[in-house]
N, C-alpha and C positions, 0 to 999 in steps of 0.2 A: 565578587574578587575584589580583593581591599583596593583603597583610590590611591597607595602610592604605587602597587604593584601596574594600576592600570596606566598611572602617569610615566611611569617608567617604559612599560610596553609603547606607549601614544607617542613617547619621546624619540624612539627608537624605529620610529615607524612601521611598525611588527605588528598591527595590529591584525590578526589572523581573520579578514573581510574583505567581502567582494566590491568594494567602492573604494571612490577617494577616499578619506577620512576627514577633509579641510568642508566645512562646511558649508562655505559660498560656493565653491568648484562642484559641488554635489549637488545643491540646489539650482542653480545658475544651468546647468546639464538637463537636470529631470525635468524643470520647470519651463527650460527654452521645447523638449519634444512635447512637453503638454500641450506648450501654443499651438506646435507645427500640427501634432492629430487633432485640436481640435478646429484648426483651421481647414485640416483639409476632411477632416470628417463633415463639418456645416457644407463646405462647397458640395463635397457629392452627395448630402441629402438636397440641397437645395435644386441640382440637378438630376434627383432620383437615376442615382448610380449605385448606390449603396447596393453591393453584393450580397441578393437576397438578405433583406433588409430595408426600411423606409423609416423615417421619423415625419411625422405631422403633429397637428395641435396636440391630438391624442395622447401625443409621443412616441416609445418607440417600438417598435415588429418587427419579429424575426421569421423568415419562415423557417417553420422544422427540418430538420436536415433528412436526406432521403433513407431508408435503410441500406446497411450499409454492405452487408451483405448479397451478392449480386446472385439471381435464381441456379445461375451456372454453375456458383459454387455447391449449389445442395447435396445433386450426386455426387459429385467426387467426394465428400465429408461424408455420406451416405456408403460410398463404397470402400474408403480408406476406411472409417471405423469396421466395418465389415470383416477387415482383414485382420485387424489387432485379436492375436490369441488368448484364452480365455487362461485367466489364473489366478487364484489366492492371492490377498495380502500377504499373508503371511510369504509366498514365494517371490511379491514383489520388492518386499523391503528387505528380505534376504539377495534378491539379485541388484539393486542399487547400493546395497552394501558393497557388495563385490566389485564394484562398479567404481564405486567413491570412497571408501573405508570410512563412511560417516560415524560408525561406534567406536572407531577408536579415539575419540574425544572422550567419552564419559567415562575418565580416568578416579582412581578410587580419593576422594579428597585430602587425604592424610601421606600416604605415599604415592600418587600421582601414575599408579600402574593402572594398565586395562583391566577391563573384564575380561578374564579368562572363559565364562561361558557366554557367548557373543550371542546363545539365542535365546536366552537368559534375559538377557538387555532388551534385544527387542520386542521378546513379550511382554515386560514394564513399557517400555515405549507406546506400543499397540495400543496397551492397557488405558494409555492418556488420551491416546488418538482416535479411538472409536469411542472413547465414554464409557466404558465399563466396568475400571474398579480391578484392581489389585484382588479381591474375591473374589469375583465370579470371573476374572480372567484363571488366575489358579485353578478355579474349575473347570472352564473351555481349554484347559491346554494343558494335553499330558504330560506329564513326568515335573510338570511345576507343581508349588507350594504357594501359601502365601506368606511362609514365615522368607522365603527364598526370595520370592517377588519384595518382599518388603525392606530384608536386608539390602539389597541392589538398590534400591530408590536411593537410598537412604543415604549411600555412602557414593555412588554413581550418580546421580540425577540431579543435576543442579540446572539452575537457569544459566549461566554461563556455559555449563556443556550443553542444554539445548539449543543455548544461539550458537556454539562452534560449529557443532554438529549440521545445523542447518545450513550454515555458509556455505562448507564445504558442496551440499546439494545446489546450490545455489549456482555460485561460481562454474559447477558441472555447465551447470542447467547453459550459463552466459557464456561458456564457452563450445558449446553444440555446434555445429553449422546450420542445424536446421532450426533452431531456436533464432538465428539470425533473421529468417522471412518477419519472422513478429518484431522485430523491432532490437536495438544496439545496445539494449539494457540506461539508457541515459534517460529513459522519460517511466515515471511510476503513478500508480495511485493509491487514495489510502480512501478507506471504507470502515463503519462500524457493522458489528453484525449480532443482533439480540440474541442470547441464551436465555432463559429461563433457570431461574435456581429453583432447588426445593431447598427444605429446611429454614429454621433460625437458624443466625448468632449475627453476628456482625458483619460478615461478608457474605450475607445471604441475598443480597440483591438488593436494589431501589425499582418503585413502581415509576415506570414512563408512560404514561399513556397511550404514546406514538404506538407503543406497542402491544395496548391492552391493557389489566387491571393488576397482572402478575408480576409479582419483582422476578428481577434478573441481572443482567451483568453485558456489558459489551466484550466484542472480542476483535479490536484492533484493529486492522492489518492494513500491511500496506505491499502492494505487489508492482514489481515492474513489467512492461510492456511484453517482457518476454517469458511471464505467464508467472514464474517458481518465486512462488511469497517469502519476505526475507526480513521482516519481521512483526510482530504482536503484540500486542500488549490487553490484560485486561483493566479495564473501567468500569465507572460506575456507568448506570444506563442514563444516570441525571446528570451526567456532566457531558458540554456540548465539542463533538467532536475535532474543533478546530484547535482545541486544548492539547491533543496530543500529536498532532499534524509532525510537527518540526522532530519531534523525539525518536521519531522512525526514522529519519531523512539520517539523521546525527547519530546515531548510536546503533546501526546495523555493524556486523562483521564480516559483512560481503565484500566482495571487491566491486560490489556495483559502483558506479559514479553516475548520480541521479542531477539533471539539471533542470529537467521539469517534473512539474507535480501537480495529480488533478485530484479534486475532491469537489463531494454535493456541496450544495448550500450550507449545510451542517459543518463544514469542516474551515470557512473562511470566516475572519471577522477582519477588522484594520491592522488590529493590533497583529496579526497573523500577516496579513500585507507586507507589513511593514521588516518583518523579521526576516521573513523568506528572501525581502529583497536584498537585506544585508547579509544575511548568509550567503549569496550565491546562487540564492532556487528561483526556478522562472515558476513563479505561481500560477494556477491556472485552472480554478474552480469554475461550477457548472452553476452559477446562481440561481435561484426560482425566483421568478416575478421579478428579472432584470428590468423589466421598464418601472417599476418603483423605487428602484433605487438610482440616486443621484452622482451628477459628476460636479466635483470640485473645482473650482479654479482661482485665478488669480487675473487679478486686469479686469475688464470693463464685459461684462457678458451680454453688451449691445453690440461684442463684435461677431458673436454667433448667434444668428436669428433665429437660425432655424432648429436650433441644438436647447431652445429657451427653456420646453418643458421637460428637459433633462437634467439642468443648470442648479443646483445647490447652493450654498453659500462660498462665499472664500475661504480659500486655505491659508491658518492661522502661519503666518511663517516667523513671526517673532516667539513664536510659541517654540518652532521647532528650534531657530538657530538658541533660545534662552537654555534647552537642557541637552544640547546638540553632545557635550559630552558623554552626560548621563545615558543616551543613547546606543552608543557607539559601547561604553563600559558593559552596559546591559547586553550586548550581543556581543562582544568578546566573550564573556563569561561565560554564556551558553554554547560557544564556538569552543572553547575549550573544556568545556564539562563543569565546570566549578559549579554551575547550579544546570538544573534540568528548565528545557523551554515550557514545560507542562506546571511546573508548580510556579514561573515567573507569570507566565500567561494567565493562572490564577487568581494568582495575584495585586495583577494589573486589573484584571475582570470585576474584584472583588474592590479595588482602591475605591474611595470617595471621589466624587466629580473634580474636586480641589487639587488632588494628589497630581503637579506637574508632569514628572515625567509618562504616566500612564495617557493625559492627556496629548504629550508632543508627539507619543509614539503614534496615537491615534492617528493625528494630524498628517504625518505621514504616511501610517496605511493611506488616508484616504487619497493620498495623492498618487500612490502607485496602483491603487483601485482604478480611481478614476484615466490611470495611462494603460489599465488592464481593459477597462470597458470598451474603451476608445479603439483598442484593436479587437475588442471581439466583434465591434460591430462591423468592421472592417474586413475580418477573416472569415471567411466559411474551412477554411483549413486547419485556425486555429479549435473554433467549434469542433469540426468533423474528429482532432487531434482527439480533445475533449471526451468526447461522446465516445467513441472505442475505447479509452483507456479504462474509462467507468465503467465501460461494459466489461471488461474482461473483468475487475473487480466484481461485478456482480454475478459472472459465473463462476470464480472461483468461489464464492459462498454458497451459489448448488452444489457443490462440490465438496464444500467444509458440513452442509448441511448433513449430507448420504454418508458422509463419512462417520459422521457424528451422534450416530443415531441411537447410540443403547441408553440407555433410562428417559427415553423417550428425548430423546435430544435435552436433557437439563442438565446444570449443573448442580449439583448435590452436595459439593464439597465445604463445608464452612469454612476451613483454611485458606486462607488467601493464598499461601503458597501450592497447596493442590490444586486451588484453582488456573493459576499459574502453567503449573505442569499441564493440565487440560488443554490449556491454548496452546502451549511450546510444542505437544505432543502432535495432537489437532496439525497445526503449522508445517511439522516436520514430514506427518505423514502425506499432506496435499502433495509438500513440494515433492518427496520421492516419484508420488502417482505423475507428478506433471513431469519429472525427468524420466522417467519410464516409458513413458508415453509418447514423448517428442522422440526416444530413440526407436522406437518401432514404429511412429510415421513415416520417419526416415525410410526404414525399411520397407516400407508398405509402397512407398511411394517411387523409390528406385528398382523394385521387385514388379511394378506396372510398368516401368521404363524398359526391365530389360527383356520384359516380353512381348515388347514393340508395340504396347498403347500407349496413345499420343498423350500428352498430360499437359496442360495449360499450369506454363509457371505463374500465372499471373491470379490462378486462382488460389495458389497453395499456403500462401499468408491468411486468407481463411480459413483453413483447418487449426483447429484446437485442442490440447494436448490436454483439457478438463474433463474426459468421458470417462466414465468409470461403467459401462454396462456389461465391459467384459471381467471387471474385476469382480471376484467374489468377496464380500463384505462382512459374512455373514456366517453360522457355522462352530463347529471346532477349531480352534485355531492351531492348528500343527505343523511344526518345521521339520520336514522331510528332508535331510540333509543327501537324502539316495536320489533324491531328484533333482540335486541340482544339479547346473551346466558347468559344464568344465570352462575352464578360460578363453572368451576372443568364441563362445556356441552364442546362439540365441534360438530362442524360442520359433518352430514352426509357422510363419502367416498363416491363416485361415484362408481355404479356397470361398468361391463364391457358392458352392453345394456343400458348404457344410456351414453348422447352426452359429 
C-alpha cells in the first residue's frame, strides 16, 4: 500500500486490523498479559499443579492426550455407516447440484451465460476431481467427446468459477443442522498433501526428501470444523506450509468466519504468529518438540525460577516500536488484498538479517508465540481442540487420496493452470461428498430414532462425513437422468440385512 494512502487511513483511524493501533497501548497490554501468564505458569509448575504437564530442570513434559473417540462410539459409527445407500459418484454429484445448484456458477467467459448441458459440465469437473483428464474421461463417459469437454473447459471452467461453486457447497454444509454437531464453523485447520508429478517442465514439481526422491507438488487445503474444505492452493513441495496459511483464511469466498486456526509444525513461523494476531485470527499450531522452543520475556528472568529451562532472551521492544508503522502498513496491505500474505512472507523470510521490518515482525511474533506456549502448557482443552482439528484435516486427506486415484495419483499436467484445476476439482468433489454424507447421516440417525432405537446424543459428534466405502468411484461414468430423484425425495437407507 502506498505510504500516503496508508497514512490517510491511519489518520482516520480506519485501519482494518483487530488490534489497537497505538503501539504503546498494544505493547502495554500484551506485555502485562505475558507477565501475568509467566507468573501463573511458574506458580503452577512449582506446586506441580500444571494439568497433564510438568516443568523440571530437564525441561517441559506434556502428557499425551487420550484417544478422542470412545469405544462406545465405534458401534454407532459402524451401524450408521452401514445404513448409507450405495451410489455412484456421478449420482452423488447430480444430487448435490440439485440441492445447491453449484453448477450455475460456471458461466461463459464472454457472455456470462450458464452452461446448457449440465451433464457435460459435471463430466469435466469430475475429470479434474478424480484426476482422469479429459481424454480418458471422454472414453469412459458415453455421450461425451474430447472436443466437447475441451471447449466447455476453455469457456466455462476457471479458478473463480470453481471458487464460487465450492463456496455454495461449503455454505450449504455450514447451514446444515447436523453439521452443527461438529462445530459452528469458527475454527479450521490447514495442511499440505503431497502428490507426485510426472513429466518434465517448469511446473513438474520439486523434490522434498520428506516425501521421497520423486518430484511433487503440495495441495494446501483449509478445512473447517464442519469438514467441508473451503480453500485449496497448489504450492511447491519445497515451500514451507506456513507461507500460505493466511491466503486461505483471507481469500475464500464462503460465509465462514474463522476465528481460530490450527496447523502442524510446518504451518508456523514467528512472522505468521505476528500477522495472524494483527489480522484477528487466533493461531494455535501443534508444535513438535515444544520442549526445544523458548519463551521470550521482558524483565528479570529470576522472577520465574521454575521456567528457567524454557526462557530465552529478551524481546526487543525498541525494534518493534521503531518499525510499528511499517508493521501496521504491511498487515493493512494484506488485509485489503493489496498484496498476498504468501508473497510478503516469502520476501520477509528471504531478506538479509539487517532488514528492520522482518526483524521487528519476528520480535512481535515471538511475543505472541510466547503467550501461546504459556496457554498451551496450562490448557488441555486447547491441546484437545488442536488435535481434533488436525485429525479432521488428516481424515479429509485420506478421502482426497481415495478420490484422486487415476494416473496412480500423480499430477501429470505440465500447465500450472491445469494443476490448479485438478486441485479445485478435487476440492469440489470432496466437498460434495461431505455434504451428501452429512445429509444421509442425519437421515440414518432419525430413522433409528423413529424405529425406537435409543441413540446416545453425546456420541453423535464422533460420526464423520468423510467415508467413501458406499460410493462407487470407478468404472464407466454414466449420467442416467432416468434414475434421478424427484424434488424432496431421498434414497432409501440400507437395512441390516443388506450388503
